[in-house]
Legacy VTK file of the C-alpha trace (Angstrom):
# vtk DataFile Version 3.0
C-alpha trace
ASCII
DATASET POLYDATA
POINTS 344 float
65.340 -6.631 -30.837
63.425 -8.859 -28.440
64.098 -6.444 -25.589
62.662 -3.518 -27.588
59.588 -5.539 -28.481
59.111 -6.511 -24.814
59.340 -2.879 -23.668
56.855 -1.859 -26.358
54.316 -4.406 -25.137
54.701 -3.214 -21.549
54.093 0.373 -22.656
50.921 -0.599 -24.532
49.609 -2.534 -21.519
50.211 0.442 -19.233
48.286 2.741 -21.576
45.334 0.305 -21.628
45.265 0.035 -17.830
45.305 3.805 -17.403
42.511 4.187 -19.957
40.356 1.592 -18.218
40.957 3.155 -14.835
40.097 6.593 -16.190
36.875 5.304 -17.748
35.807 3.565 -14.512
36.565 6.649 -12.477
34.548 8.787 -14.880
31.561 6.446 -14.714
31.592 6.411 -10.922
31.815 10.168 -10.805
28.719 10.536 -12.983
26.597 8.019 -11.050
23.579 9.525 -9.248
23.613 6.590 -6.839
26.788 7.694 -5.125
30.552 7.282 -5.297
30.347 3.487 -5.521
28.149 3.589 -8.609
25.764 1.076 -7.001
22.051 1.549 -7.519
19.742 2.232 -4.594
17.243 -0.625 -4.398
13.636 0.120 -3.401
11.881 -3.068 -2.337
8.064 -3.037 -2.280
6.273 -5.503 -0.001
2.692 -6.407 -1.008
0.208 -8.697 0.722
-1.765 -9.618 -2.415
-0.754 -11.910 -5.266
0.790 -11.086 -8.635
-2.531 -11.094 -10.523
-4.082 -8.171 -8.652
-4.353 -4.495 -9.675
-2.103 -3.683 -6.697
0.753 -5.764 -8.081
0.255 -4.587 -11.673
0.238 -0.967 -10.527
3.409 -1.544 -8.510
5.053 -2.689 -11.739
3.831 0.574 -13.280
5.558 2.456 -10.462
8.744 0.480 -11.133
8.563 1.346 -14.840
8.026 5.056 -14.176
10.911 5.279 -11.702
13.428 3.298 -13.716
12.749 5.153 -16.958
13.466 8.491 -15.217
16.710 7.581 -13.465
19.548 5.053 -13.554
20.257 5.475 -9.861
17.192 3.632 -8.535
16.069 0.048 -8.958
12.612 -1.159 -7.841
11.892 -4.739 -6.752
8.276 -5.846 -6.185
7.480 -8.733 -3.817
3.895 -10.048 -3.713
1.871 -12.477 -1.584
3.505 -11.481 1.709
6.876 -12.842 0.573
8.657 -10.283 2.755
6.072 -9.713 5.498
2.394 -9.232 6.264
1.075 -5.669 6.148
1.547 -4.797 9.812
5.054 -6.264 9.951
5.982 -4.477 6.731
4.912 -1.138 8.238
7.101 -1.839 11.275
10.014 -2.697 8.982
9.609 0.705 7.326
9.816 2.333 10.748
13.070 0.499 11.498
14.443 1.238 8.042
14.793 -2.449 7.113
12.295 -2.167 4.218
11.827 0.664 1.747
8.167 0.642 0.575
4.874 -1.069 1.362
1.348 -0.422 0.073
-1.120 -1.737 2.684
-4.773 -0.949 3.182
-5.465 1.654 5.855
-6.870 -0.794 8.437
-3.504 -2.116 9.741
-2.183 1.443 9.895
-4.803 2.618 12.417
-2.669 1.106 15.195
-0.015 3.675 14.303
-2.221 6.641 13.287
-5.798 6.421 14.692
-7.197 8.990 12.235
-6.909 6.447 9.400
-9.709 4.628 11.209
-12.266 6.824 9.439
-12.186 4.299 6.589
-13.179 1.517 8.977
-16.470 3.209 9.902
-19.048 1.196 7.919
-21.419 2.442 5.208
-20.110 6.036 5.013
-18.308 6.200 1.646
-20.806 4.988 -0.925
-19.349 5.558 -4.416
-16.099 6.330 -6.216
-17.078 9.908 -7.076
-17.310 10.747 -3.381
-14.098 8.809 -2.659
-12.120 10.791 -5.238
-13.533 14.115 -4.084
-12.527 13.431 -0.469
-9.140 11.708 -0.917
-7.703 13.582 -3.888
-8.348 16.971 -2.280
-7.145 18.954 0.762
-8.691 16.542 3.274
-6.772 13.595 1.772
-3.548 15.611 1.869
-4.156 16.579 5.486
-4.664 12.965 6.535
-1.635 11.712 4.572
0.599 14.180 6.400
-0.180 12.431 9.700
1.804 9.352 8.616
5.081 11.224 9.047
4.713 11.062 12.845
5.445 7.324 12.607
8.704 7.330 10.677
7.015 6.727 7.328
5.803 9.023 4.549
2.597 8.558 2.586
3.198 9.620 -1.012
-0.155 8.730 -2.602
-3.622 7.219 -2.231
-4.152 3.973 -4.130
-7.299 1.822 -4.169
-8.290 -1.502 -2.675
-12.010 -0.944 -3.273
-15.389 -1.614 -1.708
-15.413 -4.660 0.538
-18.022 -7.403 0.130
-18.878 -10.599 1.972
-18.415 -14.265 1.070
-19.144 -17.414 3.068
-19.429 -21.179 2.713
-22.593 -21.676 4.794
-25.625 -19.866 3.363
-26.841 -16.862 1.364
-26.923 -13.662 3.424
-30.164 -11.845 2.606
-30.987 -10.237 5.963
-28.898 -9.113 8.892
-30.251 -12.052 10.894
-28.491 -14.424 8.485
-25.165 -13.229 9.912
-25.901 -14.600 13.394
-22.981 -16.722 14.584
-21.238 -16.731 11.193
-17.473 -16.908 11.742
-16.045 -14.117 9.562
-12.346 -13.426 9.121
-11.510 -9.760 9.532
-8.315 -7.775 9.524
-6.688 -7.233 12.885
-8.638 -4.040 13.401
-10.720 -3.102 16.446
-13.452 -1.238 14.544
-13.945 -4.088 12.050
-14.308 -6.523 14.932
-16.848 -4.292 16.669
-18.862 -3.689 13.498
-19.205 -7.383 12.622
-20.092 -8.210 16.216
-22.802 -5.521 16.106
-24.199 -7.139 12.957
-24.402 -10.501 14.746
-21.405 -12.282 13.232
-18.483 -13.895 15.053
-15.483 -11.908 13.747
-12.085 -13.602 13.779
-8.952 -11.496 13.188
-6.388 -13.223 11.012
-3.420 -12.342 8.808
-4.301 -12.234 5.120
-1.641 -14.795 4.266
-3.467 -17.369 6.444
-6.931 -16.712 5.041
-7.260 -19.162 2.131
-6.066 -22.118 4.208
-8.436 -21.194 7.049
-11.411 -21.157 4.656
-10.258 -24.386 3.031
-10.014 -26.124 6.403
-13.372 -24.630 7.558
-11.678 -22.887 10.471
-13.740 -19.880 9.470
-16.997 -19.581 7.500
-16.303 -16.471 5.459
-14.411 -13.273 4.815
-14.831 -9.797 3.314
-12.734 -8.216 0.564
-13.100 -6.297 -2.711
-14.232 -8.244 -5.782
-10.799 -8.371 -7.484
-9.271 -9.933 -4.368
-12.100 -12.464 -4.017
-11.728 -13.453 -7.660
-7.962 -13.352 -8.142
-7.177 -15.053 -4.826
-9.464 -17.909 -5.995
-11.854 -17.754 -3.051
-14.719 -19.357 -5.042
-12.774 -22.610 -4.672
-13.547 -22.554 -0.929
-16.551 -20.178 -0.709
-20.042 -20.645 -2.170
-22.004 -17.467 -1.395
-21.242 -13.874 -2.401
-23.137 -10.953 -0.883
-22.732 -7.391 -2.137
-22.626 -5.216 0.962
-20.146 -2.462 0.012
-19.870 -1.968 3.765
-16.431 -0.333 3.669
-14.364 1.507 1.103
-10.753 0.474 1.599
-7.901 2.590 0.223
-4.330 1.445 -0.213
-1.675 3.845 1.074
1.714 4.152 -0.618
4.212 4.315 2.247
7.967 4.833 2.080
10.366 4.608 5.017
11.538 7.973 6.370
15.056 6.538 6.509
14.849 5.599 2.816
13.409 8.992 1.904
16.210 10.786 3.725
18.732 8.757 1.729
17.366 9.938 -1.636
18.541 13.022 -3.494
16.049 15.818 -4.161
15.794 14.694 -7.775
15.167 11.081 -6.753
12.496 12.145 -4.264
10.654 14.062 -6.971
10.827 11.073 -9.326
9.573 8.641 -6.664
6.743 10.896 -5.495
5.492 11.655 -9.014
5.681 7.968 -9.927
3.672 7.009 -6.815
0.952 9.525 -7.727
0.836 8.565 -11.420
0.858 4.848 -10.658
-1.882 5.525 -8.088
-4.122 6.984 -10.792
-3.353 3.956 -12.951
-4.210 1.752 -9.960
-7.616 3.374 -9.347
-8.625 2.995 -12.981
-7.404 -0.587 -13.166
-8.970 -1.486 -9.813
-12.385 -0.198 -10.882
-12.256 -1.929 -14.261
-11.167 -5.153 -12.582
-13.943 -4.888 -9.969
-16.558 -4.866 -12.743
-15.033 -7.786 -14.639
-14.359 -9.731 -11.430
-17.982 -9.451 -10.321
-19.176 -10.828 -13.648
-16.797 -13.768 -13.277
-17.822 -14.347 -9.660
-21.524 -14.409 -10.529
-20.786 -17.466 -12.649
-18.886 -19.182 -9.846
-20.895 -18.318 -6.721
-24.438 -17.645 -5.577
-24.783 -13.848 -5.611
-27.190 -11.425 -3.965
-27.147 -7.739 -3.012
-28.126 -6.073 0.253
-30.249 -3.017 -0.523
-33.362 -1.083 0.455
-34.814 -1.780 3.890
-32.307 -4.543 4.593
-29.400 -2.184 3.909
-30.914 0.306 6.361
-31.041 -2.476 8.978
-27.312 -3.101 8.494
-26.579 0.624 8.822
-28.691 0.917 11.979
-26.861 -2.010 13.577
-23.440 -0.392 13.198
-24.441 3.165 14.135
-23.484 2.640 17.827
-20.039 1.459 16.638
-19.582 4.660 14.648
-20.560 6.762 17.660
-18.283 4.787 19.984
-15.172 5.100 17.849
-15.567 8.761 17.023
-13.641 9.592 20.182
-10.911 7.033 19.460
-10.338 8.416 15.974
-10.934 12.014 17.001
-14.468 13.403 17.049
-13.564 16.651 15.323
-11.696 14.755 12.615
-14.612 12.365 12.030
-17.009 15.303 11.802
-14.708 16.969 9.280
-14.691 13.713 7.283
-18.493 13.535 7.353
-18.703 17.172 6.231
-16.403 16.387 3.287
-18.639 13.471 2.297
-21.739 15.655 2.512
-20.057 18.313 0.375
-19.130 15.699 -2.235
-22.707 14.434 -2.376
-24.099 17.833 -3.351
LINES 1 345
344 0 1 2 3 4 5 6 7 8 9 10 11 12 13 14 15 16 17 18 19 20 21 22 23 24 25 26 27 28 29 30 31 32 33 34 35 36 37 38 39 40 41 42 43 44 45 46 47 48 49 50 51 52 53 54 55 56 57 58 59 60 61 62 63 64 65 66 67 68 69 70 71 72 73 74 75 76 77 78 79 80 81 82 83 84 85 86 87 88 89 90 91 92 93 94 95 96 97 98 99 100 101 102 103 104 105 106 107 108 109 110 111 112 113 114 115 116 117 118 119 120 121 122 123 124 125 126 127 128 129 130 131 132 133 134 135 136 137 138 139 140 141 142 143 144 145 146 147 148 149 150 151 152 153 154 155 156 157 158 159 160 161 162 163 164 165 166 167 168 169 170 171 172 173 174 175 176 177 178 179 180 181 182 183 184 185 186 187 188 189 190 191 192 193 194 195 196 197 198 199 200 201 202 203 204 205 206 207 208 209 210 211 212 213 214 215 216 217 218 219 220 221 222 223 224 225 226 227 228 229 230 231 232 233 234 235 236 237 238 239 240 241 242 243 244 245 246 247 248 249 250 251 252 253 254 255 256 257 258 259 260 261 262 263 264 265 266 267 268 269 270 271 272 273 274 275 276 277 278 279 280 281 282 283 284 285 286 287 288 289 290 291 292 293 294 295 296 297 298 299 300 301 302 303 304 305 306 307 308 309 310 311 312 313 314 315 316 317 318 319 320 321 322 323 324 325 326 327 328 329 330 331 332 333 334 335 336 337 338 339 340 341 342 343
């Protein structure tokens, strides 16, 4: 009797093992991530902190991707936790990082045509920005990224850059004389601030707050949300609205990562980048308005306009002419024509 019972238990155990193995095999066979059933992880490296529109919009991208497929998982890293912008771009080229969303300035080293956004005082409002970037010209420029082992999927927004400093209010161009201003590691930015009389100092974004705190530099320039959310009023007293540069963010994915996605996954990722980009522009513009109101209560504020604004523009005109050839004169002229068309 005991022997029969023992054999019966063995039979039941065998049936359970077969059933489990069959279920696991079935699940693996249905996985879009591959035979192993493991998800493909897309890591996003951001330079800014987790309070900014860039970070919030990256979470929107994550939400859109993960609700459309079980085969992809998105991880968002802020505040340069993985790398600074330039290093993150290089990691994409090597295939050791999947996604980064930098401003265009660090990317000019790789694709000079992106330098059109570094030419000061050309893009003046968001209507013109949208007309230029969300149309054929924006598509044409984005295609140039593919020559560097990365793919640009969408235009996001950093915003119009404005000046802060700890020394004095900037009301005329002469007030900039000798002021030590942190800039991105970008040749045109350095030339433009030098032409306006400042002493530009290139520095990684992750080092900026400490440098201002220790008085290594006098000031910096960034969009209002960055100035506010990175807590610069703690180490900066004066805010000057210059709107000297419109700075886009570019959604970049590694070519190696892209090649490893299925056609369905590519479509999901691209559509999510575009939709999250629209979310980002709206959020960035709303945050710019609210950030400025907050900053006015924390800093001394003034705006460069009228004759003084014309003096700033005149000072940087030689820089624009000089770098036309570096960027590509025909391309710059096409950019200027697009701006003129949008202004009509």
